C-alpha positions as CSV (number, residue, x, y, z in Angstrom):
1,M,0.3,0.1,0.0
2,S,1.3,3.6,-0.5
3,T,1.5,6.3,1.9
4,Q,-1.2,8.1,2.4
5,H,-0.2,12.2,2.0
6,P,-1.9,15.8,1.7
7,Y,0.9,17.0,-1.6
8,Y,0.2,17.0,-5.4
9,P,-0.2,15.6,-7.6
10,R,-2.1,13.1,-5.7
11,N,0.1,10.3,-7.2
12,L,3.0,11.2,-6.2
13,K,4.8,8.4,-3.6
14,L,6.4,9.5,-0.7
15,P,6.8,6.1,0.8
16,H,9.1,7.3,4.4
17,Y,6.6,10.2,4.8
18,V,5.3,11.1,8.1
19,P,2.9,13.8,8.8
20,N,3.9,17.2,11.0
21,D,3.4,17.4,14.7
22,R,3.4,20.9,14.7
23,T,0.3,23.0,12.8
24,G,1.1,25.7,9.8
25,A,0.8,28.4,12.1
26,E,3.3,27.0,14.5
27,I,6.0,26.8,12.1
28,L,5.8,29.9,10.5
29,T,5.3,32.0,13.7
30,L,8.5,30.0,14.8
31,F,10.1,30.9,11.4
32,A,9.2,34.5,11.5
33,A,10.2,34.4,14.8
34,V,13.8,33.8,14.0
35,V,13.8,36.0,11.1
36,A,13.0,38.8,13.2
37,V,15.4,38.0,15.4
38,V,18.5,37.8,12.6
39,A,17.1,41.5,11.5
40,I,16.6,43.1,14.9
41,V,20.3,41.9,15.9
42,T,22.0,43.1,12.4
43,W,19.7,46.3,12.7
44,I,21.4,47.0,16.2
45,I,24.8,46.1,14.6
46,T,24.6,48.4,11.9
47,G,23.3,51.3,14.4
48,Q,26.8,51.3,16.0
49,R,29.2,51.6,13.2
50,T,31.2,54.9,13.6
51,Q,29.9,56.1,10.1
52,K,26.2,55.7,10.2
53,F,24.0,54.2,7.3
54,C,21.0,55.8,6.0
55,F,17.3,54.0,7.0
56,L,17.3,52.3,3.7
57,R,20.7,51.1,4.0
58,R,20.4,49.6,7.1
59,L,17.5,48.0,5.6
60,V,19.3,46.5,3.0
61,L,21.9,45.0,5.4
62,C,19.5,43.3,7.1
63,W,18.1,41.8,4.1
64,F,21.5,40.5,3.0
65,M,21.4,39.0,6.3
66,I,18.2,37.1,6.7
67,C,19.6,35.7,3.3
68,A,22.7,34.5,4.2
69,F,20.5,32.6,7.3
70,I,17.8,31.7,4.7
71,H,19.9,30.6,2.4
72,I,22.7,28.5,4.3
73,F,20.7,27.2,7.1
74,V,17.2,26.7,5.6
75,E,17.9,25.8,2.4
76,G,21.2,24.3,3.2
77,Y,19.0,21.6,5.1
78,Y,17.1,21.0,2.3
79,A,20.0,20.3,-0.2
80,A,21.7,18.2,2.4
81,Y,18.5,16.2,3.5
82,H,16.3,16.5,0.3
83,A,16.2,12.5,-0.3
84,T,14.6,11.7,3.2
85,L,12.8,15.3,4.3
86,A,9.2,13.6,4.0
87,G,10.0,11.9,7.1
88,H,11.4,14.5,9.1
89,K,10.3,15.7,12.4
90,T,13.0,18.5,13.2
91,I,11.6,22.0,13.0
92,L,13.3,22.8,9.4
93,G,12.1,19.7,8.0
94,E,8.4,20.3,8.9
95,L,9.0,23.5,7.8
96,W,9.8,22.3,4.5
97,K,7.2,19.8,4.5
98,E,4.8,22.5,5.4
99,Y,6.2,24.6,2.5
100,S,6.0,21.6,-0.1
101,M,2.1,21.8,0.6
102,G,2.5,24.4,-2.2
103,D,5.3,22.6,-3.9
104,S,5.7,19.3,-3.7
105,R,9.0,19.0,-5.9
106,Y,10.8,19.4,-2.7
107,L,9.5,16.3,-1.2
108,S,10.5,14.4,-4.6
109,S,14.2,15.8,-4.9
110,D,13.1,17.1,-8.2
111,T,16.4,17.9,-9.9
112,G,15.7,21.4,-11.1
113,V,14.7,22.4,-7.6
114,L,18.1,20.5,-5.8
115,C,20.3,22.3,-7.7
116,I,18.5,25.6,-7.9
117,E,19.1,25.2,-3.9
118,G,22.0,23.5,-3.7
119,V,23.8,26.4,-5.6
120,T,22.0,28.8,-3.4
121,A,22.9,27.3,-0.3
122,V,26.5,27.1,-1.1
123,F,27.3,29.9,-3.3
124,D,24.2,32.6,-2.5
125,G,24.4,32.1,1.3
126,P,28.5,32.9,1.6
127,L,28.0,35.8,-0.6
128,A,25.5,37.8,1.2
129,F,27.5,36.9,4.3
130,L,30.7,38.4,2.4
131,T,28.4,41.5,0.9
132,F,27.6,42.1,4.4
133,F,30.9,42.7,5.5
134,A,31.9,44.5,2.8
135,F,29.2,47.2,3.4
136,M,30.0,47.4,7.3
137,K,34.2,47.6,6.3
138,G,33.3,49.8,3.5
139,S,35.0,47.9,0.7
140,N,35.6,49.2,-2.8
141,H,33.8,46.0,-3.5
142,R,30.4,46.5,-1.9
143,Y,28.2,47.2,-4.6
144,G,29.7,44.9,-7.2
145,L,29.2,42.2,-4.7
146,Q,25.5,43.9,-4.0
147,M,24.8,43.2,-8.4
148,L,26.4,39.5,-8.0
149,L,24.5,38.8,-5.2
150,S,21.1,40.1,-6.5
151,L,22.0,38.9,-10.0
152,C,22.3,35.1,-8.8
153,Q,19.2,35.5,-6.5
154,L,16.9,37.0,-9.5
155,Y,18.5,34.1,-11.9
156,G,17.4,31.1,-9.4
157,D,14.1,32.6,-8.3
158,V,13.2,33.3,-12.3
159,L,14.0,29.7,-12.9
160,Y,12.0,28.3,-10.1
161,Y,9.0,30.2,-11.0
162,L,9.5,29.0,-14.8
163,T,10.2,25.6,-14.1
164,N,7.1,25.3,-12.1
165,W,5.1,27.1,-14.5
166,K,6.3,25.0,-17.7
167,D,5.1,22.1,-15.9
168,G,1.7,23.4,-15.4
169,F,2.0,24.5,-11.6
170,K,0.9,20.6,-10.9
171,Y,2.8,20.4,-7.7
172,G,0.5,22.2,-5.0
173,P,-3.6,23.2,-5.1
174,T,-3.4,26.3,-7.4
175,D,-6.9,27.1,-6.3
176,S,-5.5,27.6,-2.7
177,Y,-4.6,31.2,-1.1
178,Q,-2.3,29.9,1.6
179,Y,-0.6,27.1,-0.3
180,F,-0.1,28.7,-3.8
181,Y,-0.6,32.4,-3.7
182,F,0.8,32.9,-0.5
183,Y,3.7,30.1,-0.1
184,V,4.5,29.8,-4.1
185,L,3.7,33.1,-5.5
186,F,4.3,35.8,-2.6
187,I,7.1,34.5,-0.5
188,N,9.4,33.9,-3.8
189,A,8.4,37.4,-5.1
190,F,10.7,38.8,-2.4
191,W,13.5,37.3,-4.4
192,I,12.4,38.5,-7.5
193,V,11.3,42.4,-6.2
194,I,14.4,43.2,-3.7
195,P,17.3,42.1,-5.8
196,A,15.8,44.0,-9.0
197,L,15.7,47.1,-7.1
198,L,19.3,46.3,-5.7
199,I,20.9,45.6,-9.2
200,F,19.5,49.3,-10.3
201,D,21.0,50.5,-7.2
202,S,24.5,49.0,-7.9
203,M,24.4,50.1,-11.3
204,Q,23.7,53.1,-10.4
205,H,26.6,53.7,-7.8
206,I,29.0,52.2,-10.0
207,A,28.2,54.3,-12.9
208,A,28.7,57.3,-10.5
209,C,31.9,55.8,-9.5
210,Q,33.1,55.3,-13.0
211,T,31.9,59.1,-13.7
212,V,34.2,60.3,-11.3
213,S,37.1,57.7,-12.4
214,D,36.8,59.1,-16.1
215,F,36.8,62.5,-14.8
216,Y,40.0,63.0,-13.1
217,I,41.6,60.1,-15.9
218,D,40.9,63.2,-18.2
219,E,42.2,65.8,-16.3
220,Y,45.1,63.9,-15.9
221,N,45.5,63.6,-19.5
222,R,44.9,67.1,-20.0
223,K,47.9,68.3,-17.2
224,H,50.1,65.8,-19.1
225,G,49.6,66.6,-22.7
226,I,48.2,62.9,-23.4
227,N,45.9,62.6,-26.4
228,N,42.9,60.6,-24.9
229,H,40.6,60.0,-27.9
230,K,37.6,59.8,-26.5
231,K,38.7,57.6,-23.7
232,S,40.4,54.6,-23.9
233,K,38.6,51.4,-24.0
């Protein structure tokens, strides 16, 4: 006999499935509480810097640390234990089983999702930490790192949406406000909207630095009688 489970498609085989002990509300509350702690601690740390950050920049730094936490610990957990996840009773295991109510690919070790999450955990997570510390230290590479991180996040999330759409959104109940509209569409939209805004922000800062650099190069060339045809390539 096949093990009964609440996931889509209904013929999905999950022989090692074990129901969650915690309700969806309890799981989401615990997750939101941990994210809030990460954000609050980061907010406090960024406020103690000698050269103060503006309000929006502190929010962005909180975003980096939240991403680092989610990418490394939450998505890293999935990448490490995807094959047996349906039977886990840990907090993170039950978190993934709850999320899988909207997208069961996480319980079936779908190749596309596994690759996306694996790369995100191994590459994007540490990169988020690195970007945060680059801003804290005032590194010249901070906006380049911000753009790299945001591009990776945006690309991964676009792939996540497109692969689900290409398969006809058959991995969850599309008429469910909680599982489809909230879990799948709304939550993942954060990694579309915010990275897109940060890519634009990075481009603005890098372009401004390039303008200053070009000005000083032109001034140097003029003072030393160097013929600079339009700007060197």
